[in-house]
N, C-alpha and C positions, 0 to 999 in steps of 0.2 A: 615549275611554272606556276605563277600566282593565279588565283581564281579571279575572273573579271568581276569588278565591283558592281553590285546591283543597288542603285539608289532607291530611296523611298519614293512612293507615289505622291509626292508633293507637287501637284501640277501647277499650283499657283506661282511657283518660282521656276517652272520649266517651260517658259514660253520662248521659243527660239525666234531669232530675227534673221532676215536675209540682208547682209551688209554688202552694198555694191563694191566691187573690186575689179578694176581693169576689164570692163565688159563681161565680168562674171559676177558671181555672188558667193559669199561665205555664210554658211548656215552656222550660227553660234548662239550660245545662251550663257548667261551668268547664273551659275548653279552652285549652291553651297559655298559662295564666296570666290569661286574660281571661274575663269573664262573657259568654256568647253566648246569644242568645234565638232560638227557632224562629219564623221569620216566618209560616209557614203557620198554625201553631197560634194565634198571636195574631189573624190574620185571621179564623180560624174563630170564635174567642171573640167578636170584635167584629162578626161578620156582614158582613165586607167581602170583596171579590173578591181572591183571592190572585194570580192571573196579572196583574191590573192593577197591584197594588202591587209585584209583582216587577219589572215593566217600569219602573215609576216609580223604584224604588230603584236599579236597574241603570243608568238613564240619568242619575241625579243625580251630579254631579262629586264630592260629598262622601260621600254615602251608599254609593256603589259601592266606596269604600275601606274600608268598615266591614263588608262581608259576605264570606262564604266558605261553601263546601260542606264539611260535616263528616260523616265516616262514622258512621252510626247504625244499629243493628239495628232492623228493623221488627217488626211484631207476630208474625211467624212465623220470626224469627231471621235473615232475609236482611240483608246489609249494603247500606245505601242511603246515597247522598250527599244530605243535606238542607241547605237554605239556612238559615244562622244569621247574625245580625247582632250585633256587639258592643254593649255597654251604652250607649256614647256615641252610636253610630249609631241605636240603638233609641229613645233619648230624642228625637233630632232627627226621626226618622221619625214618631213619635207626635205630636210637636208640629205636624207638617205635615198631619195628618189633620183635615179640616174636619168639625165636628160635624153640619152640615146634610146631609152626604153619607151619614150612617149612619141607621139606623132610629131613630125617636124614642125607643123604649124602651131603646135601647142607648146613647144620648148620655150619661146619667149615668155609665155604666161607662167610656166613652171618656175622660171628664174625669178619673176616678179613675186610669186608666192613665197619663194625661199627668202628673198631679201626684204619684202615689205609687209607680208600678211600679218606677222606678229605685231608690228607697230600699229597697223590699221586697227587691229582688234583691241589693243590696249587703249588707243585713243578713243575708239568708239565707246567702250564701256567705262571710260573715265570722263565722258562728256567733253572730250577735246578733239573730236573728229571733225575736221574743218575742210576736208577735201571737197571741192565743188561737185555737186550732184546734178546730173543731167535730168531733164524733164522725164524721160522714159524711166530712169532709175528711181526718181521720186514717186512716179505712178506705181512702179513695182513695189516699193516699200509701203506705200499707203494701202495698196491692194492686199499685201501680205498681212498688214495690221488688221484690216477689215476681216480677212479670213480667220485670223486668230480670235478676234472678238466674236465672230459668228460661231466658231467652234465652241467657245466657252459658253455662249448663250444656249446653244443646242444641248451641250452636256448638262447644264443646269436644269433646263426644261425637261430633259430626259430623266434626270435624277428625281425631279419633283414629281413627274408622272408615275415613276416606279414607286415612290414613297406613298403617294396618294392611293395608288392601286393596292399596295400592301396593307395600308391602314383600313381600307374598305373591306378587304378580304378578312382581316382579323375581326372587324366589327361584325361582319356577316356570320363568321364562324362562332363568335361569342354569343350572338343572338340565337343561333341554332341550339347551342348547348345550354342556354339559360332555361331553367324550368319555369313554366307558367303556373300561376296560382290556379288551383282547381284541377290540374292534371292528376289522373288517378292511374294506378297500376292495373294490369290485367287481373291480378289477384283480387283487387277491390271490385272490379267489374263483375268478376265471377261471383263474389259474395253478394253483391247487390241483386244480381239476377238469380241467385240460388242455384248456381251451376257447380256441382261438386263431383269429383272423379270417383269417389268411393261411397256416394250416397250419404256421407256425413259432412257436417260443416267444417270439419278439421282440415279438409284438403280441397280448396277451390280449384276448379278445372281451368287453369290459365290457358293451356294448349287449345281447349275448345274455343275460348274467347278469341285467341289469335287466329284460329282457323276461320271463324266467322268474319273477322276483320279482313282476312285475305280474300274471302268470297266477295266482300264489299269493295275490294281493291283499294282499301285505305291503309293496308299494312305495309310497313317498310322495316328493314333490319339494319340499315346503314346508320351507324352512330353519328349523331349530329343532325340527322334529318328532322325537319319540323314543318308542319303545316297546320291547317285548321282542325284536323282530326286527331293527330298523334304527335308525340315527341319521342325520338329515339335517343336514349342516353345509355351510359354505362351502368350495368347492373351486376348483381351477384346472385342471380336467381337459381343457378344450377351448381353453385359451389365454386364457380370460377367466373372471372370477369368476362362478361359478354354483353351483347346488346339487350336492352330492356325497353319495351314499348309502353309508353304512358298515353292514356287516352284523355282527350278533352271531353267536355260535356257533350259537344256535338257528336264526337266519335262514339261515346257511350250510348247516346240516344239512337244513333243509326243501328248499332248492334241490337239494342233492346227492341227497336221497331221491327227489324227483320225477324227476330225470334218470335215476337208476338203475332206477326202476320202469318208465319208458316206453321205455328202451332195452334191447336184448337183453343178457343177461349175458355173451355171447360177443363183443359188439361191440368194435371197436377202441377206442372211447371209454372203455368200462368198464375194459379192460385197461390203457390208458394211465393212467387215473385211479388204479387200484390200484398201478401202478408208481410214479407220482409220490408217492402217499401213503406207500408203503413207503420211498421215498427220504427224504421229510420226516421220518418217524419215526426213520430211521437217523441223520439229521443231528442231530436233537434229542438222541438217546441219546449221540452222541459229544460234544456240548457240555455235557452234564450232569456 
């Protein structure tokens, strides 16, 4: 048994039309140069069971070469794969339908399908379809065309909304990850404030700085986070890639102010901080 063909999602060429036919309609489309007919719709018009016919077509060595799933928008604009059969297979399939297996009131319509449907389809898609169309049929055709257009508009608008949303998300994420001029590491904060873990200037106490930031509720560890106090980026502080917090001038000043408020003005820490700050100012003045 051959695998059922899966057509590409080229929705611009997969717009079906409802062709009036003897008080019923035929759902068809010109796709990849071939006239294709919707199997389910014909089953509905003839009052026969679609799953049964689908199994019959799929198991037939000839008919299963004539079918394929074509991407079609449903009534609410979603893209659906629907089973279509080309006009040659359609004619063969109709010929194999037994009149006695359909309802008595449908038998005359089935005969018309067998004798006339292929010609009507050929004439329609070659612009030679001249059968008189009643007002109700014309209204139905126009309504179907309007529905198709509305589906396309909704799909385009939906795609545009998704694209705009994705672009804004990317811009926002890039903005978060972009470093600001003047941001400094916890290491630099500790050096400026003279906070060292071993009493020597060789090992700034970054963990202490982060702990103070947590106390101030300005600390975050989510990579990409960014506000007026900190920026969280990827770092290699512990020998492996993890989050590293960079402090803005405002964040640095908050930490410095808290420490100066809770410690005595005459403490060794404050004196050392003042000394280091004076040295930094002197260095900057010399480099200007």
